[in-house]
C-alpha positions as CSV (number, residue, x, y, z in Angstrom):
1,V,-89.2,72.7,20.4
2,F,-89.4,75.8,22.8
3,I,-92.1,76.4,25.2
4,H,-92.5,80.3,27.0
5,G,-92.9,80.9,30.3
6,G,-95.5,83.3,32.0
7,G,-96.8,81.4,35.1
8,W,-99.2,79.4,32.8
9,T,-101.2,82.1,32.4
10,G,-99.6,84.3,30.1
11,G,-96.6,84.9,27.5
12,D,-96.6,83.8,23.8
13,K,-94.4,81.7,21.6
14,A,-93.3,84.8,20.1
15,Q,-91.2,85.5,23.3
16,G,-88.3,83.2,22.2
17,G,-84.8,84.5,23.5
18,P,-81.8,84.7,21.5
19,E,-81.1,80.8,21.7
20,L,-83.8,80.2,19.0
21,A,-81.8,82.0,16.5
22,A,-78.8,80.6,17.3
23,L,-80.1,77.0,17.2
24,R,-81.6,77.7,13.8
25,D,-78.4,79.2,12.4
26,A,-77.1,76.0,13.5
27,G,-78.8,73.9,11.6
28,F,-81.5,72.9,13.9
29,L,-85.3,72.9,12.8
30,V,-86.8,75.1,15.8
31,V,-90.6,75.4,16.8
32,S,-91.6,77.6,19.2
33,I,-95.3,76.6,20.3
34,N,-98.1,78.0,22.1
35,Y,-100.6,76.3,24.9
36,R,-103.6,77.4,26.5
37,L,-103.3,79.6,29.4
38,G,-105.0,79.9,32.6
39,P,-107.2,80.9,34.6
40,Q,-109.4,80.3,31.4
41,Y,-108.0,77.0,30.8
42,K,-106.9,74.5,34.3
43,F,-104.0,72.1,34.3
44,P,-103.7,69.7,32.3
45,A,-104.7,72.1,29.4
46,M,-101.1,73.3,29.2
47,I,-99.2,69.9,29.2
48,E,-102.2,68.2,26.8
49,D,-101.3,71.1,24.3
50,A,-97.3,70.7,24.6
51,K,-97.8,66.7,24.1
52,C,-100.1,67.4,21.1
53,A,-97.7,69.5,19.4
54,V,-94.7,67.2,19.8
55,R,-97.1,64.2,18.3
56,Y,-98.1,66.9,15.4
57,L,-94.8,67.4,14.6
58,R,-93.9,63.7,14.3
59,A,-96.8,63.1,12.3
60,H,-95.5,65.9,9.8
61,A,-92.1,64.9,9.8
62,A,-91.8,64.9,6.2
63,V,-93.8,68.4,5.8
64,Y,-91.1,70.0,8.2
65,N,-87.8,67.8,7.1
66,L,-87.4,67.1,10.9
67,D,-86.2,63.8,12.1
68,P,-89.1,62.2,14.5
69,E,-86.4,60.1,16.9
70,R,-84.5,63.3,17.4
71,M,-86.6,65.8,19.2
72,G,-85.5,67.9,21.9
73,V,-87.6,70.8,23.9
74,W,-86.6,73.3,26.2
75,G,-88.8,75.8,28.2
76,S,-88.4,78.7,31.4
77,S,-90.3,79.1,34.0
78,A,-93.6,77.8,33.9
79,G,-92.6,76.3,30.2
80,G,-89.5,74.5,31.8
81,H,-92.3,72.8,33.8
82,L,-94.0,71.7,30.8
83,A,-90.6,71.1,29.0
84,A,-89.6,68.8,32.4
85,L,-93.3,66.9,32.0
86,L,-92.9,65.8,28.5
87,G,-89.6,64.3,29.6
88,T,-91.1,62.3,32.3
89,A,-94.9,61.9,31.6
90,D,-95.0,58.8,29.4
91,A,-98.7,57.9,28.2
92,A,-99.7,56.1,31.5
93,A,-99.6,60.0,33.0
94,G,-102.9,60.3,30.8
95,F,-101.9,63.6,29.3
96,D,-101.9,62.3,25.8
97,T,-105.6,63.8,24.6
98,G,-106.6,65.1,21.2
99,E,-105.2,64.6,17.9
100,F,-102.4,62.3,16.5
101,L,-102.7,60.0,19.2
102,E,-101.0,57.3,17.1
103,Q,-97.7,59.2,17.4
104,S,-95.5,59.3,20.5
105,S,-95.3,62.6,22.6
106,R,-91.5,61.3,23.8
107,V,-88.8,63.4,23.2
108,Q,-85.3,62.5,23.5
109,A,-83.6,65.7,25.5
110,V,-84.6,68.2,27.6
111,T,-83.4,71.4,28.9
112,V,-85.3,73.3,31.9
113,F,-84.4,76.8,32.4
114,F,-85.5,77.6,36.1
115,G,-88.5,75.9,36.2
116,P,-90.7,74.3,38.8
117,T,-90.4,70.4,39.2
118,D,-92.0,69.4,42.5
119,L,-95.3,71.5,43.2
120,T,-95.9,69.7,46.1
121,V,-93.2,71.6,48.1
122,P,-94.3,75.2,48.7
123,F,-92.4,78.3,47.2
124,P,-93.7,81.5,45.7
125,G,-94.3,80.7,42.7
126,G,-95.7,77.4,43.0
127,Y,-98.7,75.6,43.5
128,A,-100.4,77.9,46.1
129,S,-99.9,81.1,44.2
130,K,-101.3,79.4,41.2
131,L,-104.8,77.8,42.6
132,E,-106.8,79.4,39.7
133,V,-104.7,77.3,37.6
134,F,-104.0,74.0,39.2
135,A,-106.7,73.5,41.9
136,P,-108.4,71.2,42.2
137,F,-105.6,69.2,40.1
138,D,-103.5,67.2,42.8
139,A,-99.8,69.0,43.0
140,A,-97.9,65.4,42.8
141,L,-99.7,64.5,39.7
142,A,-98.8,68.1,38.2
143,S,-95.2,67.8,39.2
144,P,-92.4,66.2,36.7
145,V,-90.5,64.3,39.7
146,T,-93.6,62.3,40.2
147,Y,-93.1,60.7,36.5
148,V,-89.2,59.6,36.6
149,T,-88.2,56.7,35.4
150,P,-85.1,55.2,34.3
151,D,-86.0,55.5,30.5
152,D,-86.3,59.3,30.3
153,P,-84.1,61.3,28.0
154,P,-81.4,63.4,29.6
155,F,-81.7,66.6,31.5
156,L,-79.8,69.7,31.4
157,L,-80.8,72.2,34.4
158,V,-79.8,75.7,34.3
159,H,-81.2,77.8,37.2
160,G,-80.0,81.0,39.0
161,D,-78.7,80.7,42.6
162,S,-80.7,83.8,43.4
163,D,-83.9,83.0,42.1
164,T,-86.7,84.0,44.4
165,L,-89.8,82.9,42.4
166,V,-88.9,79.6,41.9
167,P,-86.0,78.4,44.1
168,L,-83.0,76.6,43.1
169,S,-84.0,73.9,45.4
170,Q,-86.5,72.9,42.6
171,S,-83.8,72.1,39.7
172,E,-81.8,70.3,42.9
173,I,-85.0,68.0,43.4
174,L,-85.3,66.9,40.2
175,L,-81.6,66.3,39.6
176,A,-81.5,64.0,42.7
177,R,-84.7,62.5,41.6
178,L,-83.2,61.6,37.9
179,G,-79.8,60.3,39.3
180,E,-81.7,58.0,41.6
181,A,-83.0,56.6,38.5
182,G,-80.1,56.5,36.4
183,V,-81.0,59.4,34.3
184,R,-78.0,61.2,32.7
185,A,-78.7,64.6,33.7
186,E,-76.7,68.1,34.6
187,L,-77.6,71.5,36.8
188,I,-75.7,74.4,35.7
189,V,-75.9,76.9,38.6
190,V,-75.8,80.5,37.8
191,A,-74.5,82.7,40.3
192,N,-76.1,86.1,41.0
193,A,-78.7,85.0,38.5
194,G,-82.4,85.5,39.6
195,H,-85.8,84.4,37.8
196,G,-84.9,84.7,34.2
């Protein structure tokens, strides 16, 4: 499952990069999803939609010929934030609303490309710059790091060391939290790469 970026206010499922075709050509079923965008919709609408998409896919596993026990997710920027939340926030977080609630929204693998992970830490593309999307929702409760537990799936984090919108430290914070919980995680730092 691919989740597009766009600062939670823009973007579309059609904007996926070449990795979508590469994964499809390698035999994976690839699904790119949309979600409600701010400022018309406030967080947590975005993660509620992403979780509903995973539940929908599980409910229709036979139709799409997919293995409901082997679902991975990846996203970039704001989509990376939502992918990380899919990996860490279980049903107790309260984001599972809407249809197909008999299905789980948990995924078995997560890849985050330069995504925000701790919105309590100020940075240019973070909570304070997106109050029209997040406020008054608590920054900690919108942060993937808040929900890390030992049963989370493995994570691959990819981040440029010259990213000025979402700094590398955001991936480092999540990597450390996952490590503390004993979750398998790896960070690939891309030299001289900015956001995107």
